[in-house]
C-alpha positions, 0 to 999 in steps of 0.5 A: 677662398681656396687658400684658407683650405690650404694646409701649408697656409695654416702650417705657416701661421701655426709655426709663426704663432709658436715662435711668437709665444716661445721666443721670449721664453728662451732668449735674453732681453738684448736678443729679444730687442734685436728680434723686434727690429728684425720683425719690423724690417721683415715687414718692410721687406714684405712690402717690397716683395709684394710690389716687386715680386708679385706686381713686377714693379721695381721700386728701388726707393721703397724704403722712402715710405718706411721713412715717411711712416717713421717720421709721421709717427714720431711727430704725431706720437710726441704731439698727441701723446698717443700712438693710435692715430700716429700709427694710422697716419703713418699708414695713410701718408705713404699711401697718399704719396704712392698714389700721387707718384703712381698715378703720374707714372703708371697712367703716364705709361712710364717704362719700368726702368724709368720708374725704378729711377724715379722711385729711387730719387724719392728717398734721396730727395727726402734725405737731403730735405731732412738733413737740411731741416735743422733750423728753428723753422722746422718745428711741428708742435713740440717736435723739432725735426732736428736735421741730421740728429733726427727726432729723439724721445719718440714714445713707444706704442701704447694700447689703442686709445689708452696712452697710459699703457705703453708697451714694454720691450716684450710687448713691442716684440709681441706687437711687431711679430704679430704685425709680421704674421698678420701681414704675411697671412694677409698677403698670402690670401691676397696672392691667392685672390682674383686680384693677386692672380691678375697682378701676377698675370700683369707682371708676366705679360702686361700686354696680354693682360690688357688684351684680356680686358684688364686695365693694368694701370689700376692693378699696379697703382693698387699694389703700389699703394698697398706696399707703401702702406705696409712699409709705412706701418713698419716705419711707425713700429721702427720709430717706436722701437728705437725711440728715435728717428733719423734721416738714415731711413732715407739713405741710399744704403738702406734702400739698397739693403731692402732690395738685397733682403728680397733678392737673397730670400727669393724674389716672387715669394712671401717667405723669402723676404722674411728669411732674407731680412732675418739672415742679413740683419742677424749677420750684420749684427754679428759682424758689428760685434767683430772689430776685425771685420768690416761689416760692409765688405763682409756683407758685400762678399756674402751677397755676391757669393749667395747670388752666384751659388743660389741665384733664385734665392734661399726659399726657392732653392730650398723649396725646389731641392728639399721642401717642394711638398711643403711650400708648393704655392708660396711662389708667385705663379699665374 
């Protein structure tokens, strides 16, 4: 594959490896704890960056698959005492739901606008269901769904098929950062493949792609399911990181944040969602420690200013103005 011969691909991987290895040596435990969740949420942002930026599918409710992955992981990890099968189930369950939703919408020729609305209803429905699931009937083995209080005591990740060796804070960082690097590298290879090129062609002009002989429905369904699986494993890591899962993962505000990360970083890029999620999350964490400023208002003003000043996003702006020779292939072009 040509992407494997691209020096910028290996440069990005090398920089990622250096950061993964070096960060725990230069930051304190609290900062490492925050970087872990930043990496997990960046994987979620990448899933939407793939579905929307490369597939042209505006999935406003992409965070629903993240939440499903988190809850599936929590229920199975607590009941089984092993995170291995729980992580795998957290990938499969969102993909099954995405396949069902995608089949009826893409094969039903639902327009993009209506699909965006339909996708947004999924987390809203799940948020309402989880909030009301507080009675004794909502018990799955050892796990009580807990309604608004969520599920506490979610076990951390362990070495695959070895429940006795759970990961420490540092181990969780390494696992989350490695997952982010793996997803980024895999999606770059996918974008450079025939599937990725056809996918971008479908995004640019679906009718033209159909006239060339491609059944665009299968390409859209495939990327939608893949994005759901990526969001699901991010949700599993999130539950393992926080030791609890609550219905806020299905909230409207969380769904909106995911869209903001992608737009701010740069729609149609793979590095953009990562950078966007890291910057916004770091800013949110800092604003949370400043009692004089409302984080919601400050973030709203910041995002409006960013859209006005750099409407294409951070990475496209940097690439076009400063680093055009470093990131020539990262943007999704046919």
